[in-house]
C-alpha positions, 0 to 999 in steps of 0.5 A: 682856447685861453681867454680867462673865466673868473668863477672859481671851481666852476662855480656861477660868478657875478650877480644873483641873477647870473647864477640863477641862469646858470643854475636854470641852464644846468638844470635842463640839461639835467632834466635831458640827461635824465630823460634820454636815459644817460644818468638815472634820477635818485630822488635827491639833488646831486645824487644820481645812477649812471647808464651804461653809456655814461660809464662807458665815457668815463671809462674812455676818460679814464683810459685816456687819463692813464695814457697820458701819464704812461711811463711816468713810472707813478706807483698805483695806490687805491683806497676805499671811499671813506678814510680816518676822521683824524687824517681829515682833521690832519689835513684842515678840512673840517677847518676850511670846508666845513659846510661840504664834510662828510662824516659816517655815522653809525649805531652804536646802541642797545636794544632800548636804542633799537626800540627807539629807532623802530618807534620813530619808523613806525612815527615817521619820525627822525630816528638818527638821534640813535646813531653816533660819529664813527671813527670814518669820514668820506673822502673828499679828494682822492689824493688825501690818503696818499700824503700819509701812506707814502710819509709813513715810508720814510724820506722819499727818493730824491728825484721825488715820488709820483703816486696814481690813484683814483677813488670815489668822493664826497662833498656835501654840496646838492645842487640842480647843477649835474657837474656838482655831484656829491658823489663821484670819481677823481683820478689824480696824479700826486708828486712829492719831492722838490720845489722845482720838480713839483712845478714842472710836474704842474707845468707838464700836467697843465699841457696835458689837460689842454692835450686831452681837451683837444683830442676830445674836440671839446672848447676849453680854457685854463684859468687861476681858481681857488679852493671854497675856503669858508667864511671871511678867513677862508676869503683872505685864504682864497685870495692868496691862492689865486695871487700866488697862482697855486691852483689853475684849472681847466675850465669846460662849458657843461651847465652853461656856456657863461660858467664852465666847469673846472673838469681838471684841477692842477694844484701846487701846495708848496710844503704846506702838505710836507710839513703837515704830514711829515714827508721829507726829502733825503736832506730832512727838509719838507717836500713840496707836492703837487697834484693833477686831478681830473673829475670823470664824471664832469668830462663825461657830462662835458662829452654829452653837452657837446657832442649830444645825448646819442652816443653812437652819433659822436665824431669818429675822432672822439669815440676812438680816443675813449675807445668806443669806436 
């Protein structure tokens, strides 16, 4: 299916009533998942434990992603869930998405500070004023650490550079919608090279994302989208991003049919990241970059939504594709 969905990044669109209806539907789906033991309630919105069945689904989607990229010659890079706060700032993330940022704070005090913490805990009071911001931040997208790592090596090859990266990400957006987890895993492919090759990469991965949804027998659509830029200036940036069709998403109904969720995102950054990170082509020109990300938990949720909470009863072809047969 290719009918457009207007909601950016899988967010509910339209009136407050429409958003409320989506969240009510998504909340009921979450309760069913927890009731069936697929997800484990941790007591705060947006954070869940995973069952063996849920992890089996995410691992199966991950294997499918690897199979789709077989033969691409991508270099595998793996990073921890935190990276330098200065890199987050260099990427412009606090400026564009301050509401999503997660920084890492640590106790750096002395014995008096420790006594203050103990006193607060005994009194049931907030003790976190004894913590300070560290030099690390939570990684908001798996691809972010890639650009600096590649730039440090010098110019990229004339035919471009592909990187395969997977990692845990964090975004501060608590919600009753299980598809909006605060901590989640993304498997991405990144391309760094010339303009035409970056656009070819994007087109190739849009086709691959559709193929993945088809193999898993999931209803889907592709539509232009925008990142959730913050504030009035952000609204202009979002409109420009949509107008230039720099971001496209594969949407699958998860929380509700009316407001489908972005399960894959294909992005073309033009030469913006090339300039920011000093990524250069052999002739010295800024490299163009593109990336595709599969949200592993969102794909797993889509599978449970459309094929049922009993994984053993999923269609034979789906189980085979996921390696569950």
